[in-house]
C-alpha positions as a Markdown table, in Angstrom:
| # | Residue | x | y | z |
|---|---|---|---|---|
| 1 | Met | 0.0 | 0.0 | 0.0 |
| 2 | Gln | 1.2 | 3.5 | -0.7 |
| 3 | Lys | 0.9 | 6.5 | 1.7 |
| 4 | Pro | -2.4 | 8.4 | 1.0 |
| 5 | Glu | -2.1 | 12.2 | 0.4 |
| 6 | Leu | -5.0 | 14.5 | 1.1 |
| 7 | Arg | -6.0 | 17.1 | -1.5 |
| 8 | Gln | -9.1 | 19.0 | -2.4 |
| 9 | Thr | -11.2 | 19.1 | -5.5 |
| 10 | Lys | -12.1 | 22.4 | -7.2 |
| 11 | Thr | -15.2 | 22.6 | -5.0 |
| 12 | Glu | -13.0 | 22.1 | -1.9 |
| 13 | Thr | -14.2 | 18.5 | -1.2 |
| 14 | Pro | -11.5 | 16.5 | 0.6 |
| 15 | Val | -10.2 | 13.5 | -1.4 |
| 16 | Thr | -7.4 | 11.0 | -1.2 |
| 17 | Asp | -6.4 | 8.0 | -3.2 |
| 18 | Phe | -3.9 | 5.2 | -2.8 |
| 19 | Ser | -3.2 | 1.8 | -4.3 |
| 20 | Ile | -3.3 | -1.5 | -2.5 |
| 21 | Ala | -1.8 | -4.8 | -3.5 |
| 22 | Met | -4.2 | -7.8 | -3.3 |
| 23 | Ser | -2.3 | -11.1 | -3.2 |
| 24 | Glu | -3.7 | -14.6 | -3.8 |
| 25 | Lys | -1.9 | -17.9 | -3.2 |
| 26 | Trp | -2.9 | -21.4 | -4.3 |
| 27 | Arg | -1.6 | -24.8 | -5.2 |
| 28 | Thr | -2.0 | -26.4 | -8.6 |
| 29 | Lys | -3.1 | -29.9 | -9.2 |
| 30 | Asn | 0.7 | -30.8 | -9.3 |
| 31 | Asn | 1.0 | -29.3 | -5.8 |
| 32 | Glu | 3.0 | -26.3 | -7.1 |
| 33 | Glu | 2.6 | -23.1 | -5.2 |
| 34 | Arg | 1.4 | -20.2 | -7.3 |
| 35 | Ser | 0.7 | -16.6 | -6.4 |
| 36 | Glu | -0.8 | -13.6 | -8.2 |
| 37 | Thr | -0.9 | -9.9 | -7.1 |
| 38 | Thr | -3.4 | -7.4 | -8.4 |
| 39 | Trp | -3.3 | -3.7 | -7.7 |
| 40 | Ala | -6.4 | -1.6 | -7.0 |
| 41 | Lys | -6.8 | 2.1 | -6.7 |
| 42 | Ile | -8.8 | 3.2 | -3.6 |
| 43 | Val | -10.5 | 6.6 | -3.5 |
| 44 | Cys | -11.8 | 8.2 | -0.3 |
| 45 | Trp | -14.0 | 11.3 | 0.0 |
| 46 | Gly | -14.9 | 13.8 | 2.6 |
| 47 | Arg | -14.4 | 13.0 | 6.3 |
| 48 | Leu | -13.0 | 9.5 | 5.5 |
| 49 | Ala | -10.4 | 11.1 | 3.3 |
| 50 | Glu | -9.4 | 13.5 | 6.1 |
| 51 | Ser | -9.3 | 10.8 | 8.8 |
| 52 | Ile | -7.2 | 8.1 | 7.1 |
| 53 | Val | -4.2 | 10.3 | 6.1 |
| 54 | Pro | -2.7 | 10.6 | 9.6 |
| 55 | Val | -3.5 | 6.9 | 10.4 |
| 56 | Ile | -2.4 | 5.0 | 7.3 |
| 57 | Glu | 1.3 | 4.5 | 6.3 |
| 58 | Lys | 2.9 | 2.9 | 3.3 |
| 59 | Gly | 3.1 | -0.8 | 3.8 |
| 60 | Asp | 0.2 | -1.0 | 6.2 |
| 61 | Leu | -2.3 | -3.9 | 6.0 |
| 62 | Val | -5.7 | -2.4 | 5.4 |
| 63 | Tyr | -9.3 | -3.6 | 5.0 |
| 64 | Val | -11.4 | -1.6 | 2.6 |
| 65 | Glu | -15.2 | -1.6 | 2.1 |
| 66 | Gly | -16.6 | 0.2 | -0.9 |
| 67 | Lys | -18.0 | -0.1 | -4.4 |
| 68 | Leu | -16.5 | -0.4 | -7.8 |
| 69 | Ser | -16.6 | 2.9 | -9.7 |
| 70 | Asn | -15.8 | 3.4 | -13.4 |
| 71 | Arg | -14.9 | 6.8 | -14.9 |
| 72 | Ser | -13.3 | 8.1 | -18.0 |
| 73 | Tyr | -11.1 | 11.0 | -18.7 |
| 74 | Glu | -9.0 | 12.4 | -21.5 |
| 75 | Lys | -5.3 | 13.0 | -21.3 |
| 76 | Asp | -3.1 | 14.1 | -24.2 |
| 77 | Gly | -6.0 | 13.7 | -26.5 |
| 78 | Ile | -6.4 | 10.0 | -25.6 |
| 79 | Ser | -9.6 | 8.8 | -23.9 |
| 80 | Arg | -8.9 | 6.6 | -20.9 |
| 81 | Gln | -11.1 | 4.3 | -18.7 |
| 82 | Val | -10.4 | 3.8 | -15.0 |
| 83 | Thr | -11.9 | 1.4 | -12.5 |
| 84 | Glu | -11.5 | 2.4 | -8.8 |
| 85 | Ile | -12.9 | 1.3 | -5.5 |
| 86 | Glu | -14.8 | 4.2 | -3.9 |
| 87 | Ala | -14.3 | 3.4 | -0.2 |
| 88 | Phe | -17.0 | 3.6 | 2.4 |
| 89 | Asn | -14.7 | 2.5 | 5.2 |
| 90 | Val | -11.0 | 1.8 | 5.6 |
| 91 | Leu | -9.6 | -0.1 | 8.6 |
| 92 | Lys | -6.0 | -0.4 | 9.5 |
| 93 | Met | -5.1 | -3.9 | 10.5 |
| 94 | Asp | -2.5 | -4.6 | 13.2 |
| 95 | Ser | -0.1 | -7.5 | 13.2 |
| 96 | Ser | -2.5 | -9.6 | 15.2 |
| 97 | Arg | -5.2 | -9.1 | 12.5 |
| 98 | Ser | -7.5 | -7.0 | 14.6 |
| 99 | Ala | -9.0 | -3.9 | 12.9 |
| 100 | Glu | -8.9 | -0.3 | 14.0 |
| 101 | Ser | -11.2 | 2.1 | 12.2 |
| 102 | Ala | -9.5 | 5.1 | 10.7 |
| 103 | Glu | -12.4 | 7.3 | 11.8 |
| 104 | Glu | -12.3 | 6.0 | 15.4 |
| 105 | Ser | -8.5 | 6.6 | 15.6 |
| 106 | Ser | -8.8 | 10.2 | 14.4 |
| 107 | Ala | -11.5 | 10.9 | 17.1 |
| 108 | Glu | -9.1 | 10.0 | 19.9 |
């Protein structure tokens, strides 16, 4: 996971985004161990965006709840499509696998 950075939209709405790695491991029929890593971009808005920035660090294990969101934009005259996860909740996981809500941590 990369460190999220807070910024504001033109309408002054807080937003942050970061990417997370999702890894899967399995064994083949021949008992060979395989793994695959997929990267996903996470977008947080408003209060959640503000609350996770001081809590989440690069390399942290996180749990994300949200919905898939598709958008398109144009860059250098080329139309591009992006699929992101728009987060409703982000939890920082500690080494013992318990969860701590980013919003709860910022309220302390």
